[in-house]
C-alpha positions as CSV (number, residue, x, y, z in Angstrom):
1,M,73.3,139.0,93.2
2,G,74.7,138.4,96.8
3,E,77.9,136.6,97.5
4,Q,77.3,133.0,98.4
5,R,79.2,131.8,101.5
6,L,79.8,128.3,102.8
7,S,78.5,127.2,106.2
8,K,80.9,126.1,108.9
9,F,80.0,122.5,108.1
10,E,80.6,123.0,104.3
11,E,84.0,124.7,105.0
12,R,85.2,121.5,106.6
13,L,84.2,119.3,103.7
14,K,87.2,118.0,101.7
15,F,87.0,116.1,98.4
16,L,89.2,113.8,96.4
17,A,88.1,113.8,92.8
18,D,89.0,110.8,90.8
19,V,90.6,111.2,87.4
20,N,87.3,110.7,85.5
21,V,85.7,113.8,87.2
22,E,85.7,116.7,84.7
23,K,88.1,119.5,85.5
24,G,85.2,122.0,85.1
25,I,83.4,120.4,88.1
26,I,86.5,120.6,90.2
27,E,87.0,124.2,89.3
28,L,83.4,125.0,90.1
29,L,83.7,123.3,93.5
30,R,86.9,125.2,94.2
31,N,85.3,128.5,93.2
32,L,82.5,127.8,95.6
33,G,85.1,127.5,98.4
34,F,85.4,123.7,98.7
35,E,88.8,122.1,99.2
36,V,89.2,119.7,96.3
37,Q,92.2,117.5,95.4
38,W,92.2,116.0,91.9
39,V,93.8,112.6,91.5
40,A,94.9,113.6,87.9
41,D,97.2,116.2,89.5
42,L,98.7,113.6,91.8
43,D,98.9,110.4,89.7
44,K,96.5,109.9,86.8
45,F,97.2,106.1,86.9
46,M,96.4,105.8,90.6
47,E,94.5,102.6,91.4
48,D,91.0,102.8,93.0
49,E,92.3,101.1,96.2
50,Q,95.0,103.8,96.5
51,V,92.4,106.6,95.9
52,L,90.3,105.2,98.7
53,K,93.3,104.9,101.1
54,L,94.3,108.5,100.4
55,A,90.8,109.7,100.9
56,A,90.6,107.9,104.2
57,K,94.0,109.2,105.3
58,E,93.1,112.8,104.5
59,S,89.4,112.5,105.6
60,R,88.2,113.3,102.1
61,I,85.0,112.4,100.3
62,V,85.7,110.6,97.1
63,L,84.0,112.0,93.9
64,K,83.6,109.7,91.0
65,R,81.8,109.9,87.7
């Protein structure tokens, strides 16, 4: 099986995964080469408004379950 590589567009995608996103999904995305920050690693009690502000500040796409 050939090695899967990200396109230039995909390399620029950054995600902010909310606490309710399963760790396995985050690990899968990271293994595929995506940049993923998990809210649970920052502050598992972070309010939704703070999550959205952080995502906007860091130009990240929010992942929620």
